[in-house]
FIGU-533781 format. One record per atom (N, C-alpha, C): residue number from 1; atom name; x, y, z. Coordinates in steps of 0.001 Angstrom, whole numbers, padded with zeros to 6 digits. Example, Ala and Ser with C-alpha at 12.3 -4.5 7.8 and 13.67 -1.06 7.14 Angstrom:
BEGIN
<r pos="1" site="N" c1="013190" c2="-005690" c3="007800"/>
<r pos="1" site="CA" c1="012300" c2="-004500" c3="007800"/>
<r pos="1" site="C" c1="013200" c2="-003300" c3="007800"/>
<r pos="2" site="N" c1="012850" c2="-002250" c3="007080"/>
<r pos="2" site="CA" c1="013670" c2="-001060" c3="007140"/>
<r pos="2" site="C" c1="012900" c2="000030" c3="007870"/>
! end
This chain:
BEGIN
<r pos="1" site="N" c1="384676" c2="-023259" c3="071754"/>
<r pos="1" site="CA" c1="383266" c2="-023538" c3="071724"/>
<r pos="1" site="C" c1="382542" c2="-022320" c3="071166"/>
<r pos="2" site="N" c1="381635" c2="-022561" c3="070252"/>
<r pos="2" site="CA" c1="380909" c2="-021482" c3="069601"/>
<r pos="2" site="C" c1="379464" c2="-021476" c3="070084"/>
<r pos="3" site="N" c1="379189" c2="-020666" c3="071109"/>
<r pos="3" site="CA" c1="377843" c2="-020546" c3="071664"/>
<r pos="3" site="C" c1="377250" c2="-019242" c3="071167"/>
<r pos="4" site="N" c1="375988" c2="-019304" c3="070733"/>
<r pos="4" site="CA" c1="375373" c2="-018083" c3="070216"/>
<r pos="4" site="C" c1="375175" c2="-017063" c3="071339"/>
<r pos="5" site="N" c1="375196" c2="-015818" c3="070967"/>
<r pos="5" site="CA" c1="375108" c2="-014730" c3="071938"/>
<r pos="5" site="C" c1="373765" c2="-014705" c3="072678"/>
<r pos="6" site="N" c1="372635" c2="-014936" c3="072024"/>
<r pos="6" site="CA" c1="371375" c2="-014986" c3="072782"/>
<r pos="6" site="C" c1="371339" c2="-016113" c3="073817"/>
<r pos="7" site="N" c1="371987" c2="-017215" c3="073524"/>
<r pos="7" site="CA" c1="372036" c2="-018329" c3="074473"/>
<r pos="7" site="C" c1="372822" c2="-017919" c3="075715"/>
<r pos="8" site="N" c1="373900" c2="-017188" c3="075537"/>
<r pos="8" site="CA" c1="374687" c2="-016717" c3="076679"/>
<r pos="8" site="C" c1="373844" c2="-015807" c3="077565"/>
<r pos="9" site="N" c1="373097" c2="-014901" c3="076974"/>
<r pos="9" site="CA" c1="372241" c2="-013996" c3="077745"/>
<r pos="9" site="C" c1="371151" c2="-014782" c3="078464"/>
<r pos="10" site="N" c1="370524" c2="-015721" c3="077771"/>
<r pos="10" site="CA" c1="369469" c2="-016530" c3="078373"/>
<r pos="10" site="C" c1="369989" c2="-017307" c3="079583"/>
<r pos="11" site="N" c1="371133" c2="-017937" c3="079433"/>
<r pos="11" site="CA" c1="371728" c2="-018710" c3="080528"/>
<r pos="11" site="C" c1="372053" c2="-017795" c3="081708"/>
<r pos="12" site="N" c1="372584" c2="-016617" c3="081432"/>
<r pos="12" site="CA" c1="372923" c2="-015665" c3="082494"/>
<r pos="12" site="C" c1="371679" c2="-015237" c3="083260"/>
<r pos="13" site="N" c1="370602" c2="-014932" c3="082550"/>
<r pos="13" site="CA" c1="369352" c2="-014513" c3="083199"/>
<r pos="13" site="C" c1="368815" c2="-015631" c3="084086"/>
<r pos="14" site="N" c1="368807" c2="-016850" c3="083585"/>
<r pos="14" site="CA" c1="368298" c2="-017977" c3="084367"/>
<r pos="14" site="C" c1="369169" c2="-018219" c3="085597"/>
<r pos="15" site="N" c1="370488" c2="-018181" c3="085438"/>
<r pos="15" site="CA" c1="371384" c2="-018420" c3="086570"/>
<r pos="15" site="C" c1="371218" c2="-017362" c3="087661"/>
<r pos="16" site="N" c1="371113" c2="-016086" c3="087282"/>
<r pos="16" site="CA" c1="370913" c2="-015041" c3="088285"/>
<r pos="16" site="C" c1="369541" c2="-015158" c3="088943"/>
<r pos="17" site="N" c1="368534" c2="-015552" c3="088201"/>
<r pos="17" site="CA" c1="367207" c2="-015736" c3="088793"/>
<r pos="17" site="C" c1="367241" c2="-016835" c3="089846"/>
<r pos="18" site="N" c1="367932" c2="-017918" c3="089549"/>
<r pos="18" site="CA" c1="368058" c2="-019005" c3="090516"/>
<r pos="18" site="C" c1="368889" c2="-018553" c3="091712"/>
<r pos="19" site="N" c1="369975" c2="-017830" c3="091453"/>
<r pos="19" site="CA" c1="370804" c2="-017321" c3="092546"/>
<r pos="19" site="C" c1="369994" c2="-016430" c3="093494"/>
<r pos="20" site="N" c1="369138" c2="-015609" c3="092955"/>
<r pos="20" site="CA" c1="368364" c2="-014673" c3="093774"/>
<r pos="20" site="C" c1="367298" c2="-015353" c3="094619"/>
<r pos="21" site="N" c1="366989" c2="-016637" c3="094369"/>
<r pos="21" site="CA" c1="366023" c2="-017325" c3="095221"/>
<r pos="21" site="C" c1="366569" c2="-017502" c3="096636"/>
<r pos="22" site="N" c1="367874" c2="-017331" c3="096824"/>
<r pos="22" site="CA" c1="368468" c2="-017418" c3="098162"/>
<r pos="22" site="C" c1="368131" c2="-016191" c3="099007"/>
<r pos="23" site="N" c1="367649" c2="-015137" c3="098393"/>
<r pos="23" site="CA" c1="367322" c2="-013901" c3="099103"/>
<r pos="23" site="C" c1="365819" c2="-013797" c3="099314"/>
<r pos="24" site="N" c1="365423" c2="-013257" c3="100446"/>
<r pos="24" site="CA" c1="364003" c2="-013095" c3="100741"/>
<r pos="24" site="C" c1="363672" c2="-011631" c3="100988"/>
<r pos="25" site="N" c1="362536" c2="-011382" c3="101616"/>
<r pos="25" site="CA" c1="362067" c2="-010009" c3="101823"/>
<r pos="25" site="C" c1="362981" c2="-009187" c3="102733"/>
<r pos="26" site="N" c1="363898" c2="-009828" c3="103441"/>
<r pos="26" site="CA" c1="364845" c2="-009078" c3="104259"/>
<r pos="26" site="C" c1="365924" c2="-008416" c3="103407"/>
<r pos="27" site="N" c1="366083" c2="-008874" c3="102181"/>
<r pos="27" site="CA" c1="367117" c2="-008349" c3="101287"/>
<r pos="27" site="C" c1="366544" c2="-007453" c3="100185"/>
<r pos="28" site="N" c1="365270" c2="-007657" c3="099848"/>
<r pos="28" site="CA" c1="364634" c2="-006874" c3="098795"/>
<r pos="28" site="C" c1="363308" c2="-006329" c3="099299"/>
<r pos="29" site="N" c1="363082" c2="-005064" c3="099050"/>
<r pos="29" site="CA" c1="361799" c2="-004472" c3="099394"/>
<r pos="29" site="C" c1="360811" c2="-004786" c3="098280"/>
<r pos="30" site="N" c1="359625" c2="-005245" c3="098666"/>
<r pos="30" site="CA" c1="358581" c2="-005513" c3="097676"/>
<r pos="30" site="C" c1="358579" c2="-006919" c3="097128"/>
<r pos="31" site="N" c1="359409" c2="-007797" c3="097663"/>
<r pos="31" site="CA" c1="359458" c2="-009158" c3="097138"/>
<r pos="31" site="C" c1="358942" c2="-010126" c3="098197"/>
<r pos="32" site="N" c1="358125" c2="-011051" c3="097805"/>
<r pos="32" site="CA" c1="357568" c2="-012097" c3="098671"/>
<r pos="32" site="C" c1="356704" c2="-011565" c3="099798"/>
<r pos="33" site="N" c1="356362" c2="-010306" c3="099792"/>
<r pos="33" site="CA" c1="355602" c2="-009738" c3="100896"/>
<r pos="33" site="C" c1="354197" c2="-010284" c3="101013"/>
<r pos="34" site="N" c1="353498" c2="-010358" c3="099917"/>
<r pos="34" site="CA" c1="352102" c2="-010789" c3="099956"/>
<r pos="34" site="C" c1="351879" c2="-011977" c3="099031"/>
<r pos="35" site="N" c1="352807" c2="-012899" c3="099016"/>
<r pos="35" site="CA" c1="352657" c2="-014071" c3="098160"/>
<r pos="35" site="C" c1="351563" c2="-014980" c3="098682"/>
<r pos="36" site="N" c1="350709" c2="-015424" c3="097767"/>
<r pos="36" site="CA" c1="349691" c2="-016394" c3="098156"/>
<r pos="36" site="C" c1="350348" c2="-017747" c3="098404"/>
<r pos="37" site="N" c1="351242" c2="-018101" c3="097525"/>
<r pos="37" site="CA" c1="351976" c2="-019354" c3="097651"/>
<r pos="37" site="C" c1="353447" c2="-019019" c3="097808"/>
<r pos="38" site="N" c1="354091" c2="-019647" c3="098741"/>
<r pos="38" site="CA" c1="355501" c2="-019372" c3="098976"/>
<r pos="38" site="C" c1="356342" c2="-020572" c3="098558"/>
<r pos="39" site="N" c1="356120" c2="-021038" c3="097323"/>
<r pos="39" site="CA" c1="356880" c2="-022185" c3="096834"/>
<r pos="39" site="C" c1="358011" c2="-021732" c3="095910"/>
<r pos="40" site="N" c1="358836" c2="-022681" c3="095511"/>
<r pos="40" site="CA" c1="360022" c2="-022345" c3="094721"/>
<r pos="40" site="C" c1="359664" c2="-021713" c3="093384"/>
<r pos="41" site="N" c1="358648" c2="-022233" c3="092698"/>
<r pos="41" site="CA" c1="358323" c2="-021701" c3="091368"/>
<r pos="41" site="C" c1="357818" c2="-020252" c3="091454"/>
<r pos="42" site="N" c1="357069" c2="-019931" c3="092497"/>
<r pos="42" site="CA" c1="356608" c2="-018545" c3="092672"/>
<r pos="42" site="C" c1="357785" c2="-017629" c3="092977"/>
<r pos="43" site="N" c1="358671" c2="-018074" c3="093863"/>
<r pos="43" site="CA" c1="359860" c2="-017277" c3="094170"/>
<r pos="43" site="C" c1="360719" c2="-017084" c3="092923"/>
<r pos="44" site="N" c1="360909" c2="-018150" c3="092147"/>
<r pos="44" site="CA" c1="361718" c2="-018056" c3="090930"/>
<r pos="44" site="C" c1="361105" c2="-017070" c3="089945"/>
<r pos="45" site="N" c1="359783" c2="-017064" c3="089831"/>
<r pos="45" site="CA" c1="359113" c2="-016116" c3="088944"/>
<r pos="45" site="C" c1="359409" c2="-014674" c3="089349"/>
<r pos="46" site="N" c1="359325" c2="-014376" c3="090645"/>
<r pos="46" site="CA" c1="359615" c2="-013017" c3="091120"/>
<r pos="46" site="C" c1="361080" c2="-012654" c3="090908"/>
<r pos="47" site="N" c1="361981" c2="-013606" c3="091077"/>
<r pos="47" site="CA" c1="363412" c2="-013343" c3="090849"/>
<r pos="47" site="C" c1="363703" c2="-013171" c3="089365"/>
<r pos="48" site="N" c1="362992" c2="-013894" c3="088513"/>
<r pos="48" site="CA" c1="363148" c2="-013709" c3="087072"/>
<r pos="48" site="C" c1="362709" c2="-012303" c3="086680"/>
<r pos="49" site="N" c1="361612" c2="-011843" c3="087272"/>
<r pos="49" site="CA" c1="361157" c2="-010472" c3="087029"/>
<r pos="49" site="C" c1="362226" c2="-009461" c3="087449"/>
<r pos="50" site="N" c1="362802" c2="-009657" c3="088647"/>
<r pos="50" site="CA" c1="363842" c2="-008748" c3="089138"/>
<r pos="50" site="C" c1="365062" c2="-008775" c3="088226"/>
<r pos="51" site="N" c1="365474" c2="-009963" c3="087796"/>
<r pos="51" site="CA" c1="366643" c2="-010090" c3="086920"/>
<r pos="51" site="C" c1="366406" c2="-009408" c3="085583"/>
<r pos="52" site="N" c1="365255" c2="-009636" c3="084977"/>
<r pos="52" site="CA" c1="364963" c2="-009002" c3="083690"/>
<r pos="52" site="C" c1="364824" c2="-007486" c3="083829"/>
<r pos="53" site="N" c1="364276" c2="-007038" c3="084949"/>
<r pos="53" site="CA" c1="364185" c2="-005595" c3="085199"/>
<r pos="53" site="C" c1="365585" c2="-004991" c3="085279"/>
<r pos="54" site="N" c1="366493" c2="-005691" c3="085922"/>
<r pos="54" site="CA" c1="367869" c2="-005213" c3="086041"/>
<r pos="54" site="C" c1="368579" c2="-005249" c3="084696"/>
<r pos="55" site="N" c1="368478" c2="-006365" c3="083989"/>
<r pos="55" site="CA" c1="369197" c2="-006519" c3="082726"/>
<r pos="55" site="C" c1="368697" c2="-005596" c3="081631"/>
<r pos="56" site="N" c1="367432" c2="-005243" c3="081660"/>
<r pos="56" site="CA" c1="366904" c2="-004359" c3="080616"/>
<r pos="56" site="C" c1="366992" c2="-002891" c3="080993"/>
<r pos="57" site="N" c1="367514" c2="-002596" c3="082170"/>
<r pos="57" site="CA" c1="367679" c2="-001218" c3="082655"/>
<r pos="57" site="C" c1="366373" c2="-000456" c3="082737"/>
<r pos="58" site="N" c1="365289" c2="-001159" c3="082976"/>
<r pos="58" site="CA" c1="363992" c2="-000512" c3="083133"/>
<r pos="58" site="C" c1="363972" c2="000294" c3="084415"/>
<r pos="59" site="N" c1="364595" c2="-000236" c3="085437"/>
<r pos="59" site="CA" c1="364669" c2="000458" c3="086714"/>
<r pos="59" site="C" c1="363776" c2="-000194" c3="087744"/>
<r pos="60" site="N" c1="363951" c2="000236" c3="088964"/>
<r pos="60" site="CA" c1="363196" c2="-000333" c3="090062"/>
<r pos="60" site="C" c1="362100" c2="000611" c3="090501"/>
<r pos="61" site="N" c1="361214" c2="000104" c3="091249"/>
<r pos="61" site="CA" c1="360138" c2="000878" c3="091822"/>
<r pos="61" site="C" c1="359369" c2="-000021" c3="092761"/>
<r pos="62" site="N" c1="359031" c2="-001191" c3="092281"/>
<r pos="62" site="CA" c1="358267" c2="-002111" c3="093104"/>
<r pos="62" site="C" c1="359149" c2="-003092" c3="093866"/>
<r pos="63" site="N" c1="360265" c2="-003504" c3="093289"/>
<r pos="63" site="CA" c1="361217" c2="-004397" c3="093950"/>
<r pos="63" site="C" c1="362595" c2="-003770" c3="093827"/>
<r pos="64" site="N" c1="363292" c2="-003651" c3="094945"/>
<r pos="64" site="CA" c1="364648" c2="-003110" c3="094894"/>
<r pos="64" site="C" c1="365461" c2="-003665" c3="096057"/>
<r pos="65" site="N" c1="366787" c2="-003759" c3="095873"/>
<r pos="65" site="CA" c1="367637" c2="-004335" c3="096918"/>
<r pos="65" site="C" c1="367795" c2="-003381" c3="098094"/>
<r pos="66" site="N" c1="367798" c2="-003957" c3="099323"/>
<r pos="66" site="CA" c1="367988" c2="-003123" c3="100505"/>
<r pos="66" site="C" c1="369161" c2="-003595" c3="101366"/>
<r pos="67" site="N" c1="369608" c2="-004836" c3="101198"/>
<r pos="67" site="CA" c1="370740" c2="-005308" c3="102002"/>
<r pos="67" site="C" c1="372031" c2="-005215" c3="101195"/>
<r pos="68" site="N" c1="373139" c2="-005246" c3="101897"/>
<r pos="68" site="CA" c1="374444" c2="-005191" c3="101238"/>
<r pos="68" site="C" c1="374648" c2="-006413" c3="100347"/>
<r pos="69" site="N" c1="374243" c2="-007584" c3="100811"/>
<r pos="69" site="CA" c1="374385" c2="-008804" c3="100004"/>
<r pos="69" site="C" c1="373581" c2="-008707" c3="098714"/>
<r pos="70" site="N" c1="372355" c2="-008252" c3="098815"/>
<r pos="70" site="CA" c1="371505" c2="-008132" c3="097632"/>
<r pos="70" site="C" c1="372048" c2="-007084" c3="096664"/>
<r pos="71" site="N" c1="372501" c2="-005975" c3="097196"/>
<r pos="71" site="CA" c1="373073" c2="-004940" c3="096327"/>
<r pos="71" site="C" c1="374345" c2="-005430" c3="095651"/>
<r pos="72" site="N" c1="375112" c2="-006264" c3="096350"/>
<r pos="72" site="CA" c1="376328" c2="-006827" c3="095758"/>
<r pos="72" site="C" c1="375992" c2="-007727" c3="094576"/>
<r pos="73" site="N" c1="374959" c2="-008528" c3="094721"/>
<r pos="73" site="CA" c1="374543" c2="-009398" c3="093615"/>
<r pos="73" site="C" c1="374055" c2="-008564" c3="092440"/>
<r pos="74" site="N" c1="373298" c2="-007525" c3="092719"/>
<r pos="74" site="CA" c1="372803" c2="-006659" c3="091643"/>
<r pos="74" site="C" c1="373970" c2="-005959" c3="090935"/>
<r pos="75" site="N" c1="374966" c2="-005517" c3="091698"/>
<r pos="75" site="CA" c1="376137" c2="-004891" c3="091067"/>
<r pos="75" site="C" c1="376887" c2="-005901" c3="090197"/>
<r pos="76" site="N" c1="376979" c2="-007127" c3="090663"/>
<r pos="76" site="CA" c1="377597" c2="-008176" c3="089851"/>
<r pos="76" site="C" c1="376805" c2="-008393" c3="088566"/>
<r pos="77" site="N" c1="375480" c2="-008334" c3="088673"/>
<r pos="77" site="CA" c1="374642" c2="-008454" c3="087481"/>
<r pos="77" site="C" c1="374938" c2="-007328" c3="086499"/>
<r pos="78" site="N" c1="375112" c2="-006106" c3="087007"/>
<r pos="78" site="CA" c1="375441" c2="-004977" c3="086136"/>
<r pos="78" site="C" c1="376754" c2="-005210" c3="085397"/>
<r pos="79" site="N" c1="377763" c2="-005681" c3="086120"/>
<r pos="79" site="CA" c1="379082" c2="-005910" c3="085511"/>
<r pos="79" site="C" c1="378982" c2="-006987" c3="084435"/>
<r pos="80" site="N" c1="378285" c2="-008057" c3="084738"/>
<r pos="80" site="CA" c1="378147" c2="-009134" c3="083753"/>
<r pos="80" site="C" c1="377342" c2="-008660" c3="082554"/>
<r pos="81" site="N" c1="376323" c2="-007868" c3="082797"/>
<r pos="81" site="CA" c1="375548" c2="-007312" c3="081691"/>
<r pos="81" site="C" c1="376418" c2="-006453" c3="080786"/>
<r pos="82" site="N" c1="377251" c2="-005611" c3="081370"/>
<r pos="82" site="CA" c1="378147" c2="-004780" c3="080559"/>
<r pos="82" site="C" c1="379122" c2="-005634" c3="079761"/>
<r pos="83" site="N" c1="379675" c2="-006652" c3="080385"/>
<r pos="83" site="CA" c1="380598" c2="-007551" c3="079677"/>
<r pos="83" site="C" c1="379892" c2="-008237" c3="078518"/>
<r pos="84" site="N" c1="378664" c2="-008699" c3="078751"/>
<r pos="84" site="CA" c1="377908" c2="-009337" c3="077669"/>
<r pos="84" site="C" c1="377588" c2="-008345" c3="076562"/>
<r pos="85" site="N" c1="377253" c2="-007129" c3="076931"/>
<r pos="85" site="CA" c1="376953" c2="-006117" c3="075930"/>
<r pos="85" site="C" c1="378167" c2="-005869" c3="075037"/>
<r pos="86" site="N" c1="379347" c2="-005706" c3="075635"/>
<r pos="86" site="CA" c1="380555" c2="-005465" c3="074844"/>
<r pos="86" site="C" c1="380934" c2="-006694" c3="074025"/>
<r pos="87" site="N" c1="380670" c2="-007884" c3="074559"/>
<r pos="87" site="CA" c1="380931" c2="-009112" c3="073799"/>
<r pos="87" site="C" c1="380020" c2="-009198" c3="072571"/>
<r pos="88" site="N" c1="378761" c2="-008857" c3="072755"/>
<r pos="88" site="CA" c1="377813" c2="-008922" c3="071638"/>
<r pos="88" site="C" c1="378149" c2="-007882" c3="070583"/>
<r pos="89" site="N" c1="378588" c2="-006716" c3="071011"/>
<r pos="89" site="CA" c1="378905" c2="-005638" c3="070065"/>
<r pos="89" site="C" c1="380233" c2="-005876" c3="069332"/>
<r pos="90" site="N" c1="381062" c2="-006768" c3="069854"/>
<r pos="90" site="CA" c1="382368" c2="-006991" c3="069210"/>
<r pos="90" site="C" c1="382263" c2="-007926" c3="068025"/>
! end
């Protein structure tokens, strides 16, 4: 199957954003703390922000993982990002 490289990155970002909706403020500092609406689309937006912040290596400051489960997911994101980077460069 010949899938374009940007499509692979896009799918990965969306999948991790959806995966992170399982985590709440007990796992991440600065997330969902003062949400006006606590619905799925708002949570997904904040997780998309966290995923893109991680994938672009911008760094954390406002949202960061504090639990072991959350840090494990972020480390998995790092590994997948590195694999995608080497795949794109090959």
